[in-house]
C-alpha positions as CSV (number, residue, x, y, z in Angstrom):
1,M,0.0,0.0,0.0
2,Y,1.1,3.5,-0.8
3,E,2.6,5.5,2.2
4,Q,2.1,9.3,1.8
5,K,5.5,11.0,2.3
6,T,4.4,14.6,2.8
7,K,2.4,14.6,6.0
8,E,1.5,17.4,8.4
9,H,3.5,17.3,11.6
10,E,4.2,19.4,14.7
11,G,7.6,20.8,13.5
12,S,8.1,24.5,14.1
13,V,7.4,26.7,11.1
14,I,9.5,29.5,12.5
15,E,12.5,27.1,13.1
16,F,12.2,25.9,9.5
17,I,12.1,29.5,8.1
18,E,15.2,30.3,10.3
19,T,17.1,27.6,8.4
20,V,16.6,29.4,5.1
21,E,20.2,30.5,4.2
22,K,19.5,33.5,1.9
23,P,18.4,36.5,4.1
24,S,16.1,37.9,1.4
25,K,14.4,34.6,0.9
26,K,14.0,34.2,4.6
27,E,12.3,37.7,4.7
28,D,10.1,36.6,1.8
29,A,9.1,33.5,3.7
30,Y,8.0,35.6,6.7
31,R,6.0,37.9,4.4
32,L,4.3,34.9,2.7
33,L,3.6,33.3,6.1
34,E,1.6,36.4,7.2
35,L,-0.2,36.7,3.8
36,F,-1.2,33.0,3.7
37,E,-2.4,33.1,7.4
38,Q,-4.6,36.1,6.6
39,A,-5.9,34.8,3.3
40,T,-6.7,31.3,4.6
41,G,-7.7,31.9,8.2
42,Y,-5.6,28.9,9.2
43,P,-2.4,28.7,11.2
44,A,0.7,27.5,9.5
45,K,1.8,23.9,9.9
46,M,4.8,22.0,8.6
47,W,4.1,19.4,5.9
48,G,7.1,17.1,5.3
49,D,10.5,18.6,5.4
50,S,10.0,21.9,3.6
51,I,6.3,22.8,2.9
52,I,4.4,25.3,5.0
53,G,0.8,24.5,4.7
54,F,-2.5,26.0,5.8
55,G,-5.6,24.0,6.6
56,S,-6.1,20.5,5.1
57,Y,-8.3,18.4,3.0
58,H,-8.6,14.7,2.3
59,Y,-8.6,13.6,-1.3
60,R,-9.6,10.2,-2.8
61,Y,-9.0,9.4,-6.5
62,A,-11.0,6.9,-8.6
63,T,-7.9,4.7,-8.5
64,G,-8.3,4.3,-4.7
65,H,-5.3,6.5,-4.0
66,E,-6.1,8.9,-1.1
67,G,-4.3,11.1,1.4
68,D,-4.3,14.5,3.0
69,A,-2.8,17.8,1.7
70,P,-2.8,21.4,2.7
71,L,-5.5,23.7,1.3
72,A,-2.7,26.1,0.3
73,G,1.0,26.4,1.1
74,F,4.4,27.5,0.1
75,S,8.0,26.4,0.2
76,P,11.1,28.8,0.1
77,R,13.2,26.5,-2.0
78,K,16.8,27.3,-3.0
79,A,16.0,28.0,-6.7
80,K,12.5,29.6,-6.5
81,I,9.7,29.9,-4.0
82,S,7.0,27.4,-4.7
83,L,3.4,28.5,-4.0
84,Y,1.0,25.5,-3.8
85,L,-2.4,26.7,-5.0
86,T,-4.4,23.9,-6.6
87,G,-6.7,25.0,-9.4
88,C,-5.3,28.4,-10.0
89,A,-3.1,27.9,-13.0
90,E,-5.7,26.3,-15.2
91,K,-8.8,28.1,-13.8
92,E,-7.4,31.7,-13.5
93,P,-4.7,32.4,-16.2
94,D,-5.7,36.1,-16.2
95,A,-5.0,36.3,-12.5
96,L,-1.6,34.7,-13.0
97,E,-0.8,37.5,-15.5
98,R,-1.9,40.0,-12.9
99,L,0.2,38.3,-10.2
100,G,3.4,39.5,-11.8
101,K,6.6,37.7,-12.6
102,C,6.0,34.0,-12.1
103,T,5.8,30.6,-13.9
104,A,3.1,28.0,-13.2
105,G,2.6,24.3,-13.2
106,K,-0.7,22.5,-12.7
107,S,-1.0,23.3,-9.0
108,C,2.1,25.2,-8.3
109,I,3.3,28.8,-9.0
110,Y,7.0,29.6,-8.9
111,I,8.3,33.0,-8.0
112,N,11.9,34.3,-7.6
113,K,11.0,36.8,-4.9
114,F,8.0,38.4,-3.1
115,S,8.7,41.8,-4.6
116,D,8.1,40.3,-8.1
117,I,4.4,39.8,-7.4
118,D,1.3,41.7,-6.4
119,P,0.4,40.7,-2.8
120,D,-3.3,41.5,-3.3
121,V,-3.6,39.3,-6.3
122,L,-1.8,36.5,-4.4
123,K,-4.3,36.9,-1.5
124,E,-7.1,36.5,-4.1
125,L,-5.5,33.4,-5.6
126,V,-4.9,31.8,-2.1
127,G,-8.5,32.4,-1.2
128,N,-9.8,31.0,-4.5
129,A,-7.6,27.9,-4.1
130,V,-8.9,27.2,-0.6
131,S,-12.6,27.7,-1.8
132,Y,-12.0,25.4,-4.8
133,L,-10.6,22.6,-2.7
134,Q,-13.3,23.0,0.0
135,K,-16.0,22.6,-2.6
136,R,-14.3,19.8,-4.4
137,Y,-13.6,17.8,-1.2
138,P,-16.3,18.9,1.3
139,D,-16.3,15.9,3.6
140,K,-13.0,16.7,5.4
141,G,-13.0,18.9,8.5
142,E,-10.0,21.2,8.1
143,T,-7.3,21.3,10.7
């Protein structure tokens, strides 16, 4: 049976952010932390080794694969900052253009630095991602 690798745990979000080596990326992580907490209404939790997540949902695919994931999250990775916002890239391409300098995958947006984007548009995208997942997976009480 499949064992989910990225799980929520009680690790300290602040301690994790303090391990970010580049000072500007550390500062960006604190700014994102505040923005995501405001936009989601959920406290930050660590997911796996490097994802800061907000809220949670339980997914189950037709294949039988299931697990838990954060409603929204980010990770200050070495190369770029990853923003985990399911549904945004394919459902809101105009908002991604308004966001600023970024690239996007299916459920992830990549930015170089916080100052490259519009924080108000990011708040909108975070809120939309949370709403999308709560509607798609309504039977899980968020944490």
